[in-house]
C-alpha atoms as one frame of an Amber mdcrd trajectory, in Angstrom:
protein
   3.334  -1.544  -0.860   1.282  -1.270  -4.023   2.210  -2.849  -7.341   2.395
  -0.525 -10.349   3.430  -1.019 -13.976   6.011   1.169 -15.682   5.085   2.290
 -19.192   7.759   0.000 -20.674   6.280  -3.040 -18.879   8.095  -3.981 -15.638
   6.067  -4.117 -12.433   7.462  -2.466  -9.297   6.343  -1.954  -5.708   5.835
   1.549  -4.347   5.383   2.679  -0.755   2.203   4.846  -0.835   3.370   6.733
   2.264   6.007   8.476   0.127   3.579   9.882  -2.454   3.280  13.647  -2.663
   0.951  13.815  -5.665  -0.238  12.090  -8.823  -0.845  13.883 -12.120  -2.499
  12.831 -15.370  -0.530  14.461 -18.217  -2.046  12.320 -20.099   0.119   9.510
 -18.621  -0.103   9.035 -14.873   2.953  10.594 -13.199   3.570   9.798  -9.515
   5.684  12.343  -7.599   7.276  11.281  -4.320   8.199  13.537  -1.405  11.902
  13.284  -2.344  11.240  14.554  -5.893  11.414  11.139  -7.613   8.873  10.751
 -10.415   7.433   7.569 -11.900   5.367   7.322 -15.081   2.990   4.376 -14.763
   0.559   2.543 -17.028  -2.321   2.660 -14.525  -4.876   5.434 -14.963  -5.228
   8.031 -12.211  -8.521   6.487 -10.944  -6.902   3.008 -10.908  -3.932   4.395
  -8.988  -6.168   6.088  -6.422  -8.111   2.841  -5.977  -4.869   0.931  -5.315
  -3.769   3.455  -2.686  -7.196   3.415  -1.011  -7.242  -0.401  -0.940  -3.752
  -0.462   0.559  -4.664   2.008   3.307  -7.928   0.177   4.053  -6.043  -3.115
   4.368  -3.598  -1.547   6.852  -6.485  -0.314   9.013  -8.321  -3.663   8.766
  -5.187  -5.612   9.737  -4.612  -3.310  12.729  -8.212  -3.760  13.894  -7.961
  -7.552  13.618  -4.695  -7.591  15.553  -6.171  -5.438  18.319  -9.191  -7.736
  18.655  -6.986 -10.812  19.017  -8.088 -12.333  15.706  -5.393 -13.598  13.369
  -4.771 -11.420  10.335  -5.927 -12.882   7.013  -3.333 -14.444   4.738  -1.787
 -11.980   2.276  -3.615 -11.859  -1.041  -0.426 -11.505  -3.081   2.337 -13.964
  -3.926   4.825 -12.087  -1.743   6.373 -14.061   1.140   4.647 -13.781   4.507
   6.365 -11.518   7.051   8.330 -13.071   9.887   5.854 -14.055  12.596   8.269
 -13.380  15.450   6.743 -11.595  18.434   9.392  -8.854  18.100   7.509  -7.477
  15.078   4.032  -7.319  16.625   2.797  -4.284  18.523  -0.382  -4.777  20.536
  -2.985  -2.111  19.759  -5.750  -1.301  22.209  -9.339  -0.655  21.168 -10.535
   2.871  21.922 -13.416   3.246  24.373 -16.462   5.033  23.025
């Protein structure tokens, strides 16, 4: 999830996997695949950076899990996910 700010101030979390497109009209408008639209305070370049950072962190976490290294602690104040083994899927490193 990425944290975005509505134009009237409240912060909300958005799942970047549901984004269809983002427009600058001049406010940044995020359109989701279900047709929902959000107008946010972040500029289009800031929004793109947030999405890229989120996706990079997902890939980095997956690589660390597959190498047997513990994942780094979350960088946000959100509670840590349940560490039960039911939620962990072992990934295998691809041979080159």
